DRENVEX-588912 format. One record per residue (C-alpha): residue number from 1; residue in one letter; y, x, z. Coordinates in Angstrom, 2 decimals, always signed. Example, Ala and Ser with C-alpha at 12.3 -4.5 7.8 and 13.67 -1.06 7.14 Angstrom:
BEGIN
SITE   pos   code         Y         X         Z
SITE     1      a     -4.50    +12.30     +7.80
SITE     2      s     -1.06    +13.67     +7.14
//
This chain:
BEGIN
SITE   pos   code         Y         X         Z
SITE     1      m     +0.34    +14.34    +12.38
SITE     2      k     -1.88    +11.75    +10.36
SITE     3      n     +0.05     +9.08     +8.57
SITE     4      l     -0.13     +5.26     +8.64
SITE     5      v     +0.83     +3.09     +5.57
SITE     6      a     +0.95     -0.59     +6.28
SITE     7      f     +0.67     -3.41     +3.58
SITE     8      i     +2.41     -6.74     +3.88
SITE     9      t     +2.62     -9.52     +1.43
SITE    10      s     +6.34     -9.82     +0.64
SITE    11      g     +7.86    -13.33     +1.29
SITE    12      y     +4.88    -14.51     +3.36
SITE    13      p     +5.59    -16.83     +5.16
SITE    14      e     +9.22    -16.16     +4.36
SITE    15      k    +11.73    -13.43     +3.27
SITE    16      s    +13.48    -13.12     +6.62
SITE    17      f    +10.08    -12.85     +8.34
SITE    18      s     +8.99    -10.04     +6.01
SITE    19      i    +12.28     -8.19     +6.79
SITE    20      d    +11.78     -8.49    +10.69
SITE    21      l     +8.08     -7.53    +10.46
SITE    22      a     +8.75     -4.49     +8.21
SITE    23      l    +11.36     -3.23    +10.66
SITE    24      s     +9.22     -3.86    +13.68
SITE    25      l     +6.28     -1.89    +12.01
SITE    26      g     +8.46     +1.08    +11.22
SITE    27      e     +9.38     +1.22    +15.00
SITE    28      n     +5.82     +1.03    +15.98
SITE    29      g     +4.05     +3.87    +14.33
SITE    30      v     +4.04     +2.95    +10.56
SITE    31      d     +5.23     +5.94     +8.40
SITE    32      s     +5.24     +4.09     +4.96
SITE    33      l     +5.37     +0.52     +4.25
SITE    34      e     +3.77     -1.17     +1.07
SITE    35      l     +5.57     -4.30     +0.13
SITE    36      g     +2.98     -6.41     -1.68
SITE    37      v     +4.18     -8.40     -4.60
SITE    38      p     +2.41    -11.90     -4.65
SITE    39      f     +0.34    -12.30     -7.85
SITE    40      s     -1.77    -14.99     -8.87
SITE    41      d     -4.95    -12.97     -9.69
SITE    42      p     -4.90     -9.96     -7.32
SITE    43      v     -8.20     -8.55     -8.61
SITE    44      a     -8.33     -5.41     -6.30
SITE    45      d     -7.54     -7.32     -3.20
SITE    46      g     -9.89     -9.26     -0.77
SITE    47      p     -9.76    -12.86     +0.23
SITE    48      l     -7.18    -12.40     +2.89
SITE    49      i     -4.70    -10.79     +0.76
SITE    50      e     -5.41    -13.07     -2.00
SITE    51      k     -5.02    -16.08     +0.30
SITE    52      a     -1.59    -14.65     +1.33
SITE    53      n     -0.69    -14.02     -2.37
SITE    54      h     -1.28    -17.63     -3.17
SITE    55      k     +0.39    -18.90     -0.11
SITE    56      a     +3.68    -16.73     -0.89
SITE    57      l     +3.76    -18.22     -4.37
SITE    58      e     +3.31    -21.78     -3.21
SITE    59      l     +6.18    -21.32     -0.89
SITE    60      g     +8.32    -20.27     -3.76
SITE    61      f     +8.20    -16.43     -3.86
SITE    62      k    +10.29    -14.86     -6.63
SITE    63      f    +10.82    -11.44     -7.77
SITE    64      k    +14.30    -11.33     -6.51
SITE    65      h    +12.91    -11.76     -2.96
SITE    66      l    +11.24     -8.43     -3.25
SITE    67      l    +14.59     -6.85     -4.30
SITE    68      e    +16.30     -8.45     -1.42
SITE    69      i    +13.84     -7.41     +1.22
SITE    70      t    +13.71     -3.97     -0.24
SITE    71      k    +17.46     -3.63     +0.01
SITE    72      i    +17.39     -4.03     +3.78
SITE    73      v    +14.12     -2.38     +4.67
SITE    74      a    +13.96     +0.81     +2.42
SITE    75      p    +16.91     +2.47     +3.93
SITE    76      k    +15.10     +2.38     +7.34
SITE    77      v    +11.37     +2.61     +6.50
SITE    78      d     +9.82     +4.53     +3.73
SITE    79      t     +9.02     +1.74     +1.27
SITE    80      l     +6.81     +1.46     -1.68
SITE    81      w     +5.85     -1.66     -3.89
SITE    82      m     +2.17     -2.56     -4.37
SITE    83      g     +1.72     -4.93     -7.18
SITE    84      y     -0.07     -5.63    -10.53
SITE    85      f     +1.44     -4.20    -13.48
SITE    86      n     +2.36     -7.61    -15.17
SITE    87      s     +4.79     -8.38    -12.41
SITE    88      f     +6.68     -5.14    -12.96
SITE    89      y     +6.37     -5.10    -16.77
SITE    90      q     +8.08     -8.49    -16.97
SITE    91      q    +11.13     -7.01    -15.20
SITE    92      n    +11.23     -4.25    -17.94
SITE    93      m    +10.33     -0.89    -16.46
SITE    94      e    +13.44     +0.91    -17.86
SITE    95      t    +15.86     -1.12    -15.84
SITE    96      l    +13.55     -1.79    -12.87
SITE    97      i    +12.82     +1.72    -11.81
SITE    98      p    +16.47     +2.92    -11.64
SITE    99      h    +17.30     -0.30     -9.81
SITE   100      a    +14.49     +0.33     -7.35
SITE   101      k    +15.57     +3.82     -6.74
SITE   102      e    +19.06     +2.50     -6.05
SITE   103      l    +17.63     +0.16     -3.34
SITE   104      g    +15.88     +2.98     -1.63
SITE   105      l    +12.28     +2.62     -2.96
SITE   106      s    +10.24     +5.79     -2.85
SITE   107      g     +7.23     +4.87     -5.00
SITE   108      m     +5.03     +2.15     -6.55
SITE   109      i     +1.34     +1.36     -6.28
SITE   110      i     +0.00     -0.30     -9.37
SITE   111      p     -3.96     -0.75     -9.05
SITE   112      d     -4.46     -2.19    -12.40
SITE   113      l     -2.58     +0.47    -14.39
SITE   114      p     -5.00     +3.09    -15.70
SITE   115      h     -4.09     +6.76    -15.36
SITE   116      e     -3.81     +7.29    -19.06
SITE   117      e     -1.42     +4.32    -19.38
SITE   118      a     +0.59     +5.49    -16.27
SITE   119      l     +1.25     +8.74    -18.01
SITE   120      s     +3.58     +6.96    -20.44
SITE   121      y     +5.88     +6.23    -17.60
SITE   122      r     +5.81     +9.57    -15.89
SITE   123      n     +9.11    +10.83    -17.22
SITE   124      l    +10.70     +7.51    -16.03
SITE   125      f     +9.42     +7.92    -12.49
SITE   126      d    +10.16    +11.69    -12.38
SITE   127      a    +13.73    +10.99    -13.57
SITE   128      n    +14.28     +8.78    -10.74
SITE   129      n    +12.43    +10.85     -8.07
SITE   130      m     +9.92     +8.17     -7.53
SITE   131      a     +6.09     +8.54     -7.00
SITE   132      n     +3.69     +6.48     -9.08
SITE   133      i     +0.68     +6.74     -6.68
SITE   134      s     -2.67     +7.95     -8.21
SITE   135      f     -5.99     +6.25     -7.26
SITE   136      v     -9.38     +7.88     -7.13
SITE   137      a    -12.42     +6.18     -6.59
SITE   138      p    -16.10     +7.25     -5.84
SITE   139      t    -17.21     +6.31     -9.35
SITE   140      d    -14.85     +8.94    -10.90
SITE   141      s    -16.44    +12.04    -12.23
SITE   142      e    -15.44    +15.49    -10.92
SITE   143      d    -13.46    +16.04    -14.21
SITE   144      r    -11.62    +12.72    -14.06
SITE   145      i    -10.73    +13.44    -10.37
SITE   146      k     -9.26    +16.85    -11.42
SITE   147      e     -7.28    +15.29    -14.25
SITE   148      i     -5.98    +12.31    -12.06
SITE   149      v     -4.77    +14.43     -9.05
SITE   150      n     -3.31    +17.31    -11.31
SITE   151      d     -0.02    +15.82    -11.22
SITE   152      a     -0.23    +13.41     -8.22
SITE   153      c     +2.81    +13.14     -5.87
SITE   154      k     +3.63    +11.73     -2.44
SITE   155      f     +0.09    +10.86     -1.66
SITE   156      i     -3.24    +10.16     -3.33
SITE   157      y     -4.67     +6.57     -2.75
SITE   158      m     -8.43     +7.40     -1.97
SITE   159      v    -10.58     +4.14     -2.53
SITE   160      a    -13.00     +4.22     +0.44
SITE   161      y    -15.75     +2.51     -1.57
SITE   162      t    -16.30     +0.50     -4.56
SITE   163      g    -15.27     -3.02     -4.19
SITE   164      i    -12.36     -5.01     -2.76
SITE   165      t     -9.99     -4.42     +0.11
SITE   166      g    -10.76     -5.65     +3.60
SITE   167      s    -14.60     -5.68     +3.70
SITE   168      g    -14.78     -2.64     +6.05
SITE   169      k    -17.93     -1.15     +4.46
SITE   170      a    -19.13     +2.05     +6.10
SITE   171      e    -19.53     +4.97     +3.79
SITE   172      d    -19.82     +8.76     +4.21
SITE   173      l    -16.28     +9.87     +2.62
SITE   174      q    -16.72    +13.52     +3.25
SITE   175      p    -18.15    +14.74     +0.00
SITE   176      f    -15.77    +12.51     -1.84
SITE   177      l    -12.81    +13.85     +0.12
SITE   178      q    -13.82    +17.54     -0.36
SITE   179      n    -14.19    +17.03     -4.11
SITE   180      i    -10.62    +15.62     -4.22
SITE   181      k     -8.98    +18.39     -2.03
SITE   182      k    -10.57    +21.07     -4.18
SITE   183      y     -7.83    +20.24     -6.93
SITE   184      t     -4.88    +19.25     -5.11
SITE   185      q     -2.54    +19.98     -2.06
SITE   186      t     -1.16    +16.31     -2.35
SITE   187      p     -2.11    +14.47     +0.80
SITE   188      v     -4.99    +12.11     +0.66
SITE   189      y     -4.83     +8.77     +2.21
SITE   190      v     -7.83     +6.55     +2.80
SITE   191      g     -7.53     +2.79     +1.77
SITE   192      f     -9.80     -0.18     +1.66
SITE   193      g    -11.70     -1.40     +4.76
SITE   194      v     -9.50     +0.40     +7.31
SITE   195      n     -8.94     -1.42    +10.46
SITE   196      e     -8.63     -0.93    +14.29
SITE   197      k    -12.40     -0.26    +14.56
SITE   198      t    -12.93     +1.92    +11.52
SITE   199      a     -9.49     +3.98    +11.38
SITE   200      k    -10.89     +6.79    +13.57
SITE   201      d    -13.93     +7.37    +11.35
SITE   202      k    -12.14     +6.96     +8.09
SITE   203      i     -9.30     +9.52     +8.91
SITE   204      k    -11.85    +12.34     +9.17
SITE   205      g    -10.71    +14.96     +6.50
SITE   206      a     -8.07    +12.73     +5.26
SITE   207      d     -4.31    +12.85     +5.89
SITE   208      g     -3.46     +9.23     +6.38
SITE   209      v     -4.99     +5.70     +6.31
SITE   210      i     -3.68     +2.62     +4.38
SITE   211      v     -4.15     -0.77     +6.29
SITE   212      g     -3.64     -4.19     +4.66
SITE   213      s     -6.07     -6.88     +5.50
SITE   214      a     -6.03     -6.34     +9.21
SITE   215      f     -2.27     -7.16     +9.18
SITE   216      i     -2.64     -9.95     +6.92
SITE   217      d     -5.34    -11.59     +9.04
SITE   218      i     -2.67    -11.86    +11.80
SITE   219      l     -0.09    -13.20     +9.46
SITE   220      l     -2.55    -16.10     +8.31
SITE   221      k     -3.26    -17.31    +11.84
SITE   222      d     -1.80    -20.71    +12.06
SITE   223      n     -1.88    -20.74    +15.82
SITE   224      l     +0.63    -17.97    +16.13
SITE   225      n     +4.44    -18.26    +15.75
SITE   226      y     +6.50    -15.84    +13.86
SITE   227      s     +7.41    -13.72    +16.96
SITE   228      k     +3.82    -13.64    +18.15
SITE   229      k     +2.77    -12.54    +14.61
SITE   230      i     +5.19     -9.63    +14.68
SITE   231      s     +4.22     -8.68    +18.11
SITE   232      e     +0.56     -8.59    +17.23
SITE   233      c     +0.99     -6.61    +14.09
SITE   234      s     +3.24     -4.16    +15.81
SITE   235      k     +0.64     -3.62    +18.61
SITE   236      l     -2.04     -3.18    +15.96
SITE   237      a     +0.02     -0.59    +14.17
SITE   238      k     +0.55     +1.41    +17.38
SITE   239      i     -3.06     +1.31    +18.26
SITE   240      i     -4.28     +2.39    +14.72
SITE   241      k     -1.63     +5.28    +14.80
SITE   242      e     -2.83     +6.44    +18.13
SITE   243      k     -6.41     +6.32    +16.99
SITE   244      i     -6.06     +8.37    +13.80
SITE   245      n     -4.24    +10.97    +15.83
SITE   246      s     -6.50    +11.37    +18.78
//
């Protein structure tokens, strides 16, 4: 069974909505949930997620809201935090990681934390049985891929192309996938540009897909009320889960 990871922007449009959406996604095919941490300069994210980030911050998102959402959602849906390192560093990693584990968090995805710097936190993550998700990109050399995936856990985030999330660019991923799988048994999930139309193609040779902008696009639609947004996102999750396993 291929896995579906869904990204949502925490606290957008409000905390209670994020909780209701997360739980509904978990009931409609989502295997793991990325709770995105709103940040003022989300450099790896496309315009949709960037817009949701800024809107969440304008609406008063605070880090404590992430903790409150996680406490309710994580016991019911496998949950990771996706955010930029400064958001976590400001909370003091030595106290944040144990607290996150208490809340039920299973891992973190930090796109702007280089592999070499992430190694300094390896013992902290390991001691709390939490994953610090590794990234590999088409621009990485074979030696670097081997180094990065050597100690990867939970899953490897395979960047489907060089660029930002959400553009849906087509690219032959098979050589890249095969190069990763030569060096690891850890599942490889494809992210960046995955949506209802591309999921079936992107999943080839991979173990899962990560979908973000397709969900955020629904959340940003002003003509939909909260209930309709949750319904549309849940429907999309179910469709993508069926496509990647058909």
